[in-house]
N, C-alpha and C positions, 0 to 999 in steps of 0.2 A: 927315153923319159920313164917308162915303167919297166925297169929290167926284171923285177920280181914282183907278181901278183899273187896275193894270198886270197883264196876262195873259200870261206867257211861254208860247209854244206850241212844240211839236215834233211829231214823228210818232208819239208814244207813245200807247198805251190811255189812260193816265192823264190826258193832257192832253183827249183826247176827253170823258172821263167827267167832268172838271171844268167843261167848257163849260156845262153846265146850272145849275151853281152860280153861275158868273160871270154869266150871264144873269139869274138870280133876284136876286143882289146889286145888279147894275147898275140893273135896273128898280126894285127897292125904293127905292134910294137916289137915283135919277135921276143916276147917276154918269156920268163921262166914262170911256169904255173905250179903253185903248190896248193893242194887241197888239204883242208883240215876239218876233222870233225871231233866233236868233244862229248865223252860219256860224262854226264852230269854227276859231279860228286854228290852223294846223298846229303852231305853236310852243307851243301850250296844255300846260300842265302838268296840267290837269284831264284825268281819264280818264272820259269819259261811257259809258254804256251804248250799245250799238248802236242802240237806239231813240232816244236823245237825240241822236246826232251828226247835225248838219246839214252836209252836205259841199259843197253849191254854193248860189250865190246864186240861181240858176234854181229849185232846190228850196225854198228859202225863200220866194221870191216867190210861188210857186204855193200853198205852205202858208198864207201870210197871206192870199192872195185867196180861198181856200177857206173859211178861218176867218171872214174879213169877210162873205162872202156867208151864211155860216150865221147870224151875228148880224144881219145885215140882214133876213132872212127874219123875224126876231124883233122888228122895229122897232128894232133897237139900232144906232146909228151908232158906227163905230169909227175909230180912227186906227191906222195901221200904222208900225212901225219895223223896219227891217232893220239889223242890225250884224254886225261881224266881231270876233271875239276869244274870250276865255274866258267861257263862258256864265253862270257864277255872278257873275263880276266885273262883266260888262257889264250883266246884268239889274239888279244893285244900282245901278250907275252911272246907268242910264237912269231907275230909280225916283227917284232923287235929283234928276235933271235936270228931269223933268217934275212934280216935286212929288206924287208917288204917295202916296195915304193907305192903300193897301192893295195887295199882290202875292197874287195867287191862283195856286197851283200844284197839279198833280197830285202824288200821294204817290209816293214810291220807298221800297221796303223792302230789308232785307239781301238780299244775294245778286243784286240787280239791277244792281250795277256790279261790276267785277272787283276792286275795292278795299273794297267793303262800304259801309255807310251814310255813313261819315265822309268819303267821297271823292265822295258823289252832288251833283249841282247843287242839289237841293233842300235838302240839308243845309247846303251852303255859303251859299246864300241866306238861310236861315233865321238863320245866324250873323253875315252881313255886312249884311243889309238895313237901310236907314235908316228903315223903316216896318214896321207889323205885316205878317206873312205868314200867309195861310190856306192850310192844306194839305188838300187833298181826297182822302180815302181812295179 
């Protein structure tokens, strides 16, 4: 059912909390797991929260390696993708490119971005995604 799962990661608490759900689904369906992290393009119109904002390729590489090690400890092989751009658009583009069957993300609530929920990365991914999106509270 879920052959390929895309897990966008950032430095937020919500991402860390979603990791257990990701591991459970990937093991249950024997899915391919692809981790993505996006270095925000300075020209981006998206306004991420401070926790969402990934400012350098070095930070992204370190974050992806840490996540890869976490899943490896659970016997889950991962692929990693680093990109630059607007996070929500980039996540959806990559989901389409890799043929993702599911995107799993941590939730964001009102007040976690300066513009509210309508401007959150999660909200935009829900509205733009080429596949189902599972939001982990």
